[in-house]
N, C-alpha and C positions, 0 to 999 in steps of 0.2 A: 185851713182847719188843722187842729192838732189834738192828739189824744191827751186828756187831762185825767190823771189818776188821783184817787183819794177824796174826791168831792161829790161823788155820786150818791144820791138818795136811794134807799132800798127800792128795788124794782125798776129803776130808771137808767140802768147801764145800757150802753150802745151795742155791745157784743160780748164775746168770750172774755173771761178774766185771765190773769197771768197764771194762776195755779191750775187752770184747766178743769176746775170743779164743775163748770158748766160751759156751754158753747153758744148760748143765745142771748139776745137782748132781753132786758126786763127780768133777769133771774137773780140779780144781786139781792142779798138777804139783809145786809146791814148798811146803815148810813156811813159814809166816809171810809169804806173798806179800801186800803191802799192798793189792792190788786184789781179793783174795778175802775172802768174808765168811761168817759163820755167825750164826744167831739165838741170842741169849743173853738171860737175864732182865735187866730194866732195872737198871743200876748195876754189873753184873758186868764189862763191857768195860773200863771205866776202871781196874779193879783188876788187869788182866792186863798183863804186860810186852809191849809192842808193840801193845796193843789201841787201836783208834781208832774213833770213830763216823763218821769221814769217811775214805773210802779214797783210794788213790792209783792213777792210771792207769799209773804206771811199771811196766813189765813186767820181771820178774826172769827170768833164764835159767839153766838148768843148764849147767855146763861140764864 
C-alpha cells in the first residue's frame, strides 16, 4: 500500500492532511485536494489523473 495524494473525493480521505488543518479520516472538504491522501495498492496512484506520491501543502478553498 502507498499514500496517493490528489485523488481523494471530499469526505473520503484516510487520515490527516499535509497542512494539518485536520487530523482525522473523512474530513477532506474538496475533491482532488493535493494535500489529502488515501491508501492505494502499489502502482495504482501513478495511473490516476492527478495522482501523486508526494502531496502539496497548498490549501484549496471552496468559493
